N, C-alpha and C positions, 0 to 999 in steps of 0.2 A: 504495499498502501502506501510505504516512503519513500517505496522508488516511483512508481508513478509518481504521486506529486511532486517530485523533484524532478520528473520527466518534464510534466505540463509545463512548470515554472521556467524550467530552460528552455523550454520553446515557445514561451509567452514573451521573455527576452528579445530570443533571439528577432520573432518580426517584430518585435516595438521597435530595438536599434537599426533590422534592418528599412523599415517604414521611419523611421528617422534619415537613416541612410538616402534612402532616396527621395525624399524631400528637402534635402541639402544635394542632393547631383541637380536635381530639376532645378533647383534656384540659381545654383550655379552658373548654371549655361542658359537661363532666361537673362541671370546679373549679366553675364559676358554679353552677349547677343544687346541687348539694349545698351551696355556703354559705348560697344563698336559702332552699334547703328545710329546714335547721337553725337559721335565724337566725344566722344566723353575720353582723355586722355589717362585719368589715373582714379578708381572709385574703390572707397573702402565701404563694408556692411558688415553692421553686427545685430544676429536678432538676441533679446530673451527673452526666455518659456520663463512661466511662473516664478520669473523671482531668479531665472539661472542663466548666465550666457551661456547660449548653445549653440552658436554662430561666426565665428569674426572669418574676412574673406577680404582677398586687395585684389582688384584686377586690373589691366594695362601697365602704363608702366608710370612713375612718378617724374621718370630720367628714357625717355625711348634711347635717345643715342647713346646713354652710361649702359644701356642695357637694368636699369636698376626699376625692379620691380616691385607693383604699391602691393603691401600686406599689412594688416591691423596695427601693425607702429607708426606706417607713414603718418607725417604731419601735414597739418592744416589750412588752415584760419578756415574755423568757426562761426563767424561772421556771428551774427545776432544770438545765434543759439547761446554765446556770454553772460547773455539779458540773465539768465536760468540762473549761473550763479550768482551775478549779483542780487539778484532778487533772494536766491539763500541767504549771501553773507548777510542782506539787511533783517532778514526773521531768525537769524544766531540771535542778531545787537539786539532785535526786539524779544527776543525768549529772555536774554538775558537782563532786561529791564532800561538796554542802553540805549533804544532809542522809543520813542513814542511814533503811533503807526499818525497818527491822525494831526500830531504837530507840525508845525509850519516849519518849512526850513529853514528858515531864520534863527530857530534856535541854534542847529548846528554850524551854519554857514552865516557869518557877519555879514559878508556882501547880501543876501539877503533878506536882510531884517525886514526890509519894508516888505516882502510877497505876503502877499495871502494860500502861495502855493505848501499842501500840506506833502508829506511821506509818499502816505496811499494814493494818492492824485498822479503819483512818482509813476511808481509802479501799477498803479493802474492805465497809463497814458491820459489820464483826460485833468491833467495841469495847464491847460492851455497851451502848453509851448509846443512850435514847429525846431524843425532843424534848417534857423536859419543859417544855422555857422556850422560850414565846413572841416574836415582833418585837413592838416599841411604834416610835411614831411618831418622823420624821427629827427634831422638834422637842423632843422627851423627851433628845436627846446622847447616851443611852445608849453607852458608848465601849465600844472593844474588850477592854480588863482587865476592866469591872466583869460585862462578860458573861459572860467565861471564869469569875468566879467563882462568879458567880450559878449558871451550870454544875454545875464544882465540889462545890460546897457542896448540888448535888439530885441528886448521884451518890453511889452509894456509891465509897468512895475503888481498893475493889480490884470493878472489877464481873466476880461471874462468870462470865454466862452470855456465850459469845460465836460464837455461834449467827448468821446474818443477819439485822440490823434495821436496814433503810434508816431514813437519820436526817437530818434538817441539818443538824442539829449536828455531825456526823462531821467534815463537811464545812466550817462556821463555824471548829472548832477550825483544821483544815488550810488554813486565810486564817492565822489567828494565825500560824501554823509556819512561813509562808510571808517574811509581815512578819517574823519572829523572824531565821527565816534569810540573809534576802537585805537586812535590815537597809533594809529600806524599808517605807514600808503598801501593802494588799493589791491599792489597786486602781493602785499606782502604779507596782506591780511586772508587775502584770497587762498596763494597758497600754505600759508600754516591752517587754517581752520577747514579746506575747503578738499583743496588737491592732494595736503598729507594723507589727509584722516581717508579719503581713496586712493589710495596708492598711484596718484595720478601725473607717474612720477615724468617721463617727461611729456610732460603740459606746460606750457606758459605763457608768458607774453613778450614778443619783443623786443630787446634793451638794447638795443644796436649791434646784438654781437650775432654770432648763427649758431649761439646754442639753443637759443630758442625760436628757430625758422622754419616756416614751411619747406620739407621738402617736395612737396607738388608745385609747380609754375603754375601762377594762372592764365588760362587762354579762354578762349571766346571761337568756337568752331571750328574748333581742334589746334588754333596756333596761338601759340606762347604771345599774351600781350609787352610789348612793350614797357619797359621799364615808366619811362614817363609818363603811364596812361593807367598802371594799376594803382588801387588804392595806396595811400600812405599809411604809414608806418604810426600813427600817433597817439603817445600815451591819454593825453585826453579822452582818446574814444575806445580805452581800453574795456571800461565799465560795459560800455555797447556792444562793443563787436572784433576784443582784444583778443579773443585766446586762440593761443594755436593748440593746436590736439589730435590724440588718434581714435578709430574707435574704437579701440584692445581699452585705452585710458578713462575715453566716455562712459565706457557698456561698464566701470568698473563701480563707474561715481552713481549711474544710471539705477545700478542692483541696489545700492542704499536708498537711495530716492526710493524706490517702489517699493522697499522692504524697510519704509518709516524707521531707517535705522538711527538709536538714537545718538552715533558719530557726529551726526548735521545737525539735526533738526531732534524737538520735541514730536510724539508721534500727532500730537494738534493739531501741532503748526503742519506738517506735512497735510493734513486735511484742509486743511483751513485754505491753505495755496490752493486747494483744485477748487474753490466752490466760484461758480460765475457770479463776473461783481460786474461787471458793467457788456454791455452787450455793442460789436464792434463794426465799422461801417463791412465787413465781410461776410456776410449773411448770417447765418443763425450760428454767428462763433461768437464767446463769450470770451474778454479779458479774466481772467482769476487771479491771483498776485504774482507774473511773472510769467504762468501758464496761460493757453490758450487755447482755450474749455470748449467742447461741442457734445452732441450724441446722433449716435449710428445708429438702429435696432436696437433703442433704448443701454445700446456699451456705451460708456462713458469714456471722450480720450482729452487726453491732454500731449498736447503738442508742443515744437516751436520750430519753424524753418529759421533761416541764415541765408541771407545773400548781399556779398559784394563784388564787385565785378572780377570777374575770372574765376569766384568760388559760390559753391551753391552745399546748401549741408541740408538737414532733417530730421528732427527727434520728433518721434511716434511712441506716445506711450497709450494703452488702457489699464489705468491704473487700478481695477476690481480684480482681473485675471493675471496683474502683475507683469503681461507681458510691453515691448517693442523691438523699434525698430530705431535704430541711427544709419544714417546716409551719409557720406561726406564723399563732396566728388571738386576737382581741379578744372570745371565748365559751368561760363554764365550761361551757356544754353540749356540745364542738364532737367529733365521732365522727373523732376520730385513726386511729383503728385502720381505720377502714372507708374513709376518704381515702386513705390510703397504701397500701390494696389497690388503690382502685380505678386512684392512678395506678399501680402494679406492673405491675397486668394491662392495663392500653391501651402501657403502654411495650414492655410485653415481644411482644404480640399484634401489634405498628407494629414490632420488632426497631428498638427505640431501648435497647433494656436486652434483654444475651443472657443 
């Protein structure tokens, strides 16, 4: 009898492993086809199933001339996915009572002492601030204080329109608030309190050398974008778009986030960040605290895309099932949503995702 039970268990395990292998073989074939079809030189993908990393893979070359293939540790500019780290840092400080989400930002930034904008409004893109200031090159050494002064001078004292308006400016100001409340510069705080606990050892922010620099160069329609036309590395924009990372590191952080790990936040705070707060101008999508929230077939989904010239990225999570995907590419013409739909379809058809 015991031998029969053991045999059944072995057969079941073998069938499950075979099914998983088939799903990921199909996924890899489909992703490589989509990469090639859309002239994406370099692409990395991570899949998380039930709160565990299930799949990591790279496609194409970060440098075809040097025959440097893309893998799960290939670094990309993740663009606005960075905002999730900034939002998480704000909530860490709120957990520690160092920040009040309903406080006016002048409490932390004296240059905005006459402003009626709150931290909550920055988090939810309802401050009324737009992106009137653009990033400048790292060599120009723009300071955070000079950036904030430029933003203040370009904005009205009291912004009247508090409807949803997505902007990098909101999160760049949040980065300055993180520095003020923690008494550390933004990059140091993110490293010590998020990157290090998540073991994101290869991730960071450009600081003038090649230590934190993307392996994959930015492209458009398969062609590398010349340096003069690339998005500059501006430290004042680090809180909104500056993180450089790979799918291996991001998946480790996302596993902690999906599992509501106490090394990052209190359990209730993870839940609070995913509450729909403000309706966006993007259909039935709402802003939470950092995350973009919507539902499909009664399934709650939290996401954040990233896009700067020459790079497109995407994180989509299913918090209830703890399933997620991460997509990083070095192409402006990446059809992110189409790729995400193909990934989801394959995983569901093969019962990898329920």
